[in-house]
N, C-alpha and C positions, 0 to 999 in steps of 0.2 A: 855494143851492138844489140839492138832489140830484135828478138826472134819470137815469132808467134807460131803456134802449131795449129794447123787446120786439118780437118778430117778429109782424107782423100782415099776413096775406095777401101774403107775399113782400116786404113793405116794412117799414119801421121806424116805430113810433109812439112819441113821447115820453110818458113817464109820470112825473108828479111825485110823489115819495115823501116830500116834506117834511111834508105834512099827516098822512100815516100815521105817520111817525116821531114827530111832535109829539103825536099822539093816544095812541100807545103809552106815551110818556114820561109824559104827564099822568095816565094811568090806573095807573101803577106797573108796567106790564108789562115784563119783561126777556126778550128773545129770544122773545117770543110767549107767555110764561107769567107769570102773576101770581105774586109772591112768596108763599111759604107763611106767612111771619110778617113783621109790620111791624117797623120799627126800635124802636118803643116796646115791642113784645112781646119782642124779643130782649134789650133792656136789662133788662126785668122778669125774664125767664127767667134771665139771668146773675146778677142780684141775688138771686133766690130760691135759686139754687144756691150762691153764694158766702157770702151773709150769713144765710140762713135754713135752710140745710142740706137743701133739697129734693132728692130723688133724681130720676133719669131717668124712672121710671114716673109719679111725681106730675106732672112737667112735661109728659110726653106727654099725660096725661089733661086737664090744664089747657088746653093749646094745640091739641090734636087733630092732632098730627103724630107721625110714627114715631120710633123710638129713634135712627135714623141722623141725622135732622134735628136732634134735641136734641144729639147728640154733636158735630155740625158747629158748632152755635151755641156750645156750651160750650168747645170747643177753639179757637175763633177762626177756623176755616176760613171760616165764613159771616160776613161783615161785621165783620172784625177791627177796623175803625176805631171801633167802638162799645165804650165802656168803662163798665161798670156801677158805680154807687156806691150807698150806702145810700138815697139819695133816690129811687132807682128801685124800691124795694120797694113792693109794693102794700099797701093797708091790711089785707088778709086775712092777710098773713104778718108784719106788724109787731107 
């Protein structure tokens, strides 16, 4: 159990952050911000780039993110553990 101490009226009160951390993890929030793209979207984006020849602008429009995010996804800076295959291609591009 993670316990933090916060100053309350010149004393210290125990605050349990376990529930907050679990809630953030369950909702997919990282450092207080929700991810811009899900793992499935990242796999699909990489597959569209590698196997269907989609460009950055097309991917931007499809996922509603900026060019910098698409470049981080395609270069592997964002979630490099995810490797796209042909099975990740959506029906639209197949």
